[in-house]
C-alpha positions, -999 to 999 in steps of 0.1 A, spaced: 249 605 -522 216 614 -532 206 627 -498 238 644 -492 230 665 -527 194 671 -518 205 685 -481 232 707 -497 204 722 -523 184 729 -495 207 746 -475 218 767 -506 181 777 -511 177 786 -473 207 807 -475 195 827 -503 163 830 -492 175 843 -453 194 873 -472 160 885 -485 141 881 -451 144 888 -413 128 857 -405 145 827 -387 185 829 -394 196 812 -423 220 791 -404 190 779 -379 170 772 -406 197 753 -425 198 730 -393 166 725 -388 161 712 -424 192 690 -423 179 674 -394 147 669 -411 165 648 -436 188 633 -411 158 619 -389 139 608 -419 111 632 -416 91 615 -443 80 587 -419 74 614 -389 37 608 -373 34 647 -373 56 671 -396 31 696 -403 44 731 -420 82 711 -421 102 725 -451 73 747 -459 80 785 -455 99 800 -421 102 777 -393 94 798 -370 66 823 -387 56 792 -404 50 772 -372 67 740 -380 54 713 -357 75 710 -324 96 741 -332 96 772 -311 108 802 -314 118 839 -292 109 872 -305 139 874 -328 128 842 -346 159 825 -327 147 786 -324 147 780 -286 126 744 -284 125 718 -306 101 690 -292 97 659 -313 89 634 -286 73 603 -294 72 610 -335 86 581 -349 119 599 -355 147 575 -368 182 580 -383 207 602 -367 211 636 -349 220 660 -374 257 674 -370 243 705 -376 226 706 -341 253 729 -332 243 756 -353 212 762 -329 230 783 -305 196 794 -287 181 762 -281 172 761 -244 148 726 -244 155 693 -266 128 671 -265 134 635 -288 124 611 -263 109 577 -272 119 576 -310 144 556 -329 175 580 -329 209 560 -330 242 567 -338 262 588 -315 256 624 -304 277 647 -328 302 671 -320 280 699 -328 260 685 -294 287 701 -272 279 736 -287 242 738 -272 254 755 -241 219 774 -237 201 743 -231 182 743 -199 164 708 -203 175 678 -227 152 648 -226 165 620 -250 156 592 -235 144 560 -252 161 558 -284 191 542 -295 219 563 -287 256 546 -284 293 556 -279 304 576 -252 284 604 -237 303 639 -244 323 654 -216 314 686 -227 287 695 -200 309 719 -179 296 747 -196 264 739 -198 258 760 -168 220 766 -172 211 730 -174 183 716 -149 172 686 -166 193 659 -184 177 630 -193 193 600 -217 178 569 -202 172 535 -220 197 542 -246 232 524 -251 257 546 -240 288 534 -229 319 545 -212 321 565 -175 301 587 -169 314 622 -177 328 641 -150 318 670 -163 282 662 -149 294 673 -114 300 710 -128 264 714 -133 255 735 -105 220 742 -114 213 704 -124 180 694 -98 176 660 -123 197 635 -139 183 599 -155 210 581 -171 194 546 -160 197 517 -185 225 519 -206 259 507 -203 277 531 -185 307 517 -162 337 525 -142 329 543 -105 305 569 -100 329 607 -109 341 624 -73 326 653 -89 291 647 -78 296 659 -44 291 690 -61 255 688 -74 248 708 -47 212 717 -66 201 677 -73 172 664 -62 168 634 -84 196 610 -95 188 579 -115 217 557 -123 200 524 -123 204 491 -147 240 503 -160 273 486 -151 287 509 -129 312 494 -100 333 512 -74 316 517 -38 294 542 -26 307 575 -18 296 590 11 293 627 -2 262 615 -23 246 615 11 255 651 20 235 668 -10 209 682 12 183 689 -18 185 648 -30 153 632 -24 157 603 -47 189 582 -53 183 552 -79 215 532 -78 197 497 -85 212 472 -109 246 477 -112 281 461 -101 286 479 -68 305 469 -38 315 477 -2 288 487 28 262 511 31 279 541 43 268 560 75 236 580 67 242 603 101 243 639 81 227 669 67 203 652 40 171 652 58 152 653 20 161 618 11 128 600 0 136 573 -21 166 554 -18 176 521 -42 207 503 -42 190 467 -51 207 445 -73 242 453 -63 274 434 -46 270 453 -14 281 434 19 277 439 55 251 448 74 224 475 72 235 507 95 219 519 126 219 549 107 195 539 80 166 560 101 184 595 92 167 604 68 135 607 82 116 615 55 125 580 37 96 564 18 107 537 -6 142 517 6 152 492 -17 182 467 -8 171 439 -21 194 411 -39 229 423 -24 248 404 0 240 419 32 239 401 66 232 409 100 201 419 113 176 444 106 181 472 129 156 481 153 159 516 142 143 512 113 110 521 132 119 555 129 109 557 91 74 564 100 68 580 66 81 544 52 58 529 25 83 506 7 110 483 26 127 458 3 155 438 16 149 403 0 177 379 -13 203 388 14 217 370 41 199 389 67 192 367 103 176 374 131 137 383 136 114 409 121 113 440 142 83 459 159 69 474 127 38 491 146 53 521 142 51 523 107 14 532 99 20 536 58 37 505 53 23 492 18 50 469 8 72 444 31 96 422 11 119 400 31 120 370 10 153 347 8 168 355 36 174 335 69 149 352 92 139 335 125 112 337 147 75 345 145 55 368 122 31 382 150 44 420 139 27 416 105 -5 416 117 -1 455 131 8 469 98 -26 476 87 -19 494 54 0 463 38 -7 455 6 22 432 -5 37 407 23 65 385 12 83 374 40 89 333 14 119 314 18 131 321 53 135 301 85 100 315 101 79 295 127 50 297 148 14 306 131 -3 332 111 -17 354 130 -50 370 122 -53 387 90 -84 403 99 -69 442 103 -51 438 69 -82 444 48 -63 462 18 -40 429 9 -31 423 -26 -7 396 -18 1 373 6 34 351 6 50 330 36 60 302 13 89 276 22 93 287 58 84 261 88 49 278 98 25 257 120 -15 257 128 -43 265 108 -48 289 80 -68 318 99 -101 328 89 -102 354 61 -130 375 79 -141 411 65 -143 421 30 -105 416 7 -118 429 -26 -82 433 -37 -66 402 -26 -48 385 -59 -26 362 -45 -24 337 -16 8 312 -11 11 292 21 35 266 -4 56 244 18 49 249 56 38 224 82 1 240 84 -27 217 92 -64 219 93 -91 225 68 -89 250 38 -112 275 51 -142 285 32 -138 321 36 -104 317 17 -125 305 -13 -150 331 -8 -127 359 -25 -132 365 -57 -105 386 -68 -81 358 -61 -60 350 -91 -35 325 -74 -42 301 -44 -10 283 -31 -16 258 -3 6 226 -18 32 209 4 14 210 38 -7 188 59 -40 201 52 -67 178 57 -108 177 50 -120 186 11 -119 212 -10 -148 237 3 -177 232 -20 -176 271 -26 -144 268 -48 -163 278 -77 -166 315 -63 -132 319 -71 -144 333 -107 -111 346 -115 -85 323 -100 -62 310 -127 -36 291 -103 -49 269 -78 -20 246 -57 -32 219 -32 -8 190 -42 10 172 -11 -15 176 16 -40 149 31 -72 163 14 -102 138 12 -135 141 -9 -140 150 -46 -132 179 -67 -168 202 -62 -190 203 -91 -187 241 -86 -155 239 -104 -172 249 -137 -174 282 -126 -135 288 -124 -135 297 -160 -103 316 -158 -83 285 -144 -51 275 -163 -32 257 -136 -49 230 -115 -25 210 -94 -34 183 -62 -13 155 -70 -5 133 -37 -37 135 -21 -64 112 -12 -91 129 -32 -118 103 -45 -149 106 -65 -149 110 -105 -139 138 -125 -169 159 -123 -186 170 -161 -181 207 -155 -139 204 -152 -141 198 -190 -155 230 -195 -126 248 -182 -112 259 -215 -84 276 -202 -67 246 -190 -32 243 -197 -19 220 -168 -36 199 -145 -20 174 -123 -46 150 -104 -19 120 -99 -14 102 -69 -49 103 -56 -79 76 -51 -96 93 -84 -126 69 -104 -147 69 -132 -138 75 -170 -122 99 -194 -149 114 -213 -148 126 -251 -156 162 -235 -118 163 -230 -115 174 -266 -126 207 -252 -96 214 -233 -79 223 -264 -53 250 -248 -41 215 -221 -5 211 -229 3 189 -195 -22 164 -177 -13 139 -153 -38 111 -139 -11 89 -130 -19 65 -97 -55 64 -94 -82 42 -103 -94 55 -134 -107 28 -157 -124 29 -194 -113 36 -226 -89 63 -232 -110 87 -258 -87 91 -288 -91 132 -289 -55 140 -280 -43 126 -311 -24 149 -334 -17 175 -304 20 184 -306 37 189 -274 15 173 -254 27 159 -224 5 130 -206 8 108 -175 -24 81 -172 2 51 -159 -9 31 -133 -47 30 -139 -70 3 -151 -77 21 -188 -88 -4 -215 -62 -19 -242 -58 -9 -269 -43 24 -260 -46 53 -284 -17 67 -302 -13 97 -284 0 78 -252 30 65 -273 37 104 -285 37 118 -253 76 127 -243 69 104 -215 69 76 -236 45 43 -242 44 44 -203 25 71 -200 -7 49 -202 7 19 -196 -4 -10 -181 -38 -12 -198 -64 -44 -193 -79 -60 -221 -117 -52 -227 -147 -63 -249 -178 -40 -251 -201 -58 -228 -182 -88 -213 -176 -71 -180 -144 -61 -191 -132 -96 -204 -124 -100 -239 -135 -121 -266 -107 -147 -262 -111 -149 -220 -147 -162 -224 -135 -184 -248 -110 -200 -229 -132 -198 -197 -162 -217 -213 -131 -243 -224 -117 -246 -188 -151 -251 -176 -159 -278 -199 -127 -297 -193 -135 -293 -154 -171 -307 -161 -157 -336 -175 -125 -345 -153 -154 -342 -125 -176 -369 -142 -147 -391 -146 -136 -387 -114 -172 -396 -105 -174 -424 -126 -141 -437 -116 -153 -437 -77 -186 -452 -87 -167 -482 -104 -144 -488 -77 -172 -490 -50 -195 -513 -71 -167 -533 -80 -153 -534 -44 -183 -549 -32 -187 -575 -58 -152 -586 -43 -163 -586 -11 -196 -606 -18 -174 -632 -34 -149 -639 -6 -181 -643 21 -198 -672 3 -193 -709 19 -167 -734 1 -184 -772 -6 -165 -803 -15 -191 -816 -35 -223 -809 -55 -240 -832 -27 -224 -815 2 -237 -784 -15 -274 -797 -17 -273 -812 19 -261 -777 32 -281 -757 7 
């Protein structure tokens, strides 16, 4: 009530003053004042001169005028506007530019919006506008650019947009528009950019879109579009970017995909496309991004050697077969993801791919060894060959690339040891060499891998002790050394790994006392079962989600008795004494028996006389 009263008083004031001056027309002045009130002007980042004097001659921030003091522009982008758009907006009939992007304006667009027929450029993206978009744009004959992305508009896309014959840029991405694309879009002859991704658009791809001769960027990804990719043969030679990823498209990639010869970005991922990648795609000599991942594409990777500027090749999550030799010819490659296919053969030499940033061939059937990475790979951040059938050792050249942040070598048949120069990977955060046949020990140089957060080497044949330098890696969160032959003790230095949440040491040959430094650490997962740690076990063993068995079994111990408790020694001493007594008893019994037996034999061999006289006679 108070806001409405204040607005009314201000409007009355403006009309009175307007009658006495030749400045901004009173109705336009009043519209701006109400705009300020409705959009919470008191909280704007910059509201210089607003509500002071005349909007045009007083140079209100963001307001532009023509020579006759008519308001022609309103530019208040990124200015912390909130609330709603004034219903008096239609009282700015000379407005040509409306820039309100990146604020927090909400509610629906008022009816007065349809009266702004002189607008040439509208940008209201990145707000919280909602409701349906007014279907009144047919009279906006001069509109060149319309951007309303990242709001909450619903309902169908207005068919009147197709009447905007001067429109060259349309951006309605990231809303909740639904329904099919209007047929009127075929009349957007001046359109150069159309962005409708991340909505809920249904229906099929109209082939008429590909006859718009000026269209160079078409973004329809992240919708629910069905059907097939239409024949692209036509008059559109301008198309540079084509994005229909994350839809429900079926069928194969048409041979005519190469018809728009200037195509630079082709995004077809996350659909249900099948068939093979047409060989004609090699005719797209200006292609820099090819993404057809997560489909049902079969066949082999075509020859891409003619595409000299290919930067991104993403074909992951298909059913591709054959070798990957053709990637070696794409010397401009920065991102390669052909993971989760059925590719075979060996990894070719990567010597020519010195611009690589990410190399991902995981979950295939590749054999042979990891090639040496000779040369300078200053940008390589991720190298992933997980779950193949690779053999041989880890190349020392691979662990000599300081830019690497992720190195995944797990689930192969790699042998040898972790290279001694492992510490050169100073930016490495994730290392996985699990489920191989690695031997040797964890290198001492690991202390230099200060960025490491995850270290996974379980299911190998690693031996030796955990180096003291390991405990200096204070960023560690996940460690698995399980199922190896690691020996020695865990030290109190474990307390320094304050970010550690998961530690797996089970099935090794560790011994000694488990330090109590992990007591009172919530949500901690620890497994050190099937080692030889001394009893009693610390409290945190039972506190782990894996339960009491997370450290079991343990062995009894007393500090300096070779691993034997006091009771062990007592029973050994008593047993030894009993054994001695038993042995002496046996010896004594045997001696008594022998003496007794000899006595008996002597008695039996003595002569028998009938009388003393006879004994005297033969004595």
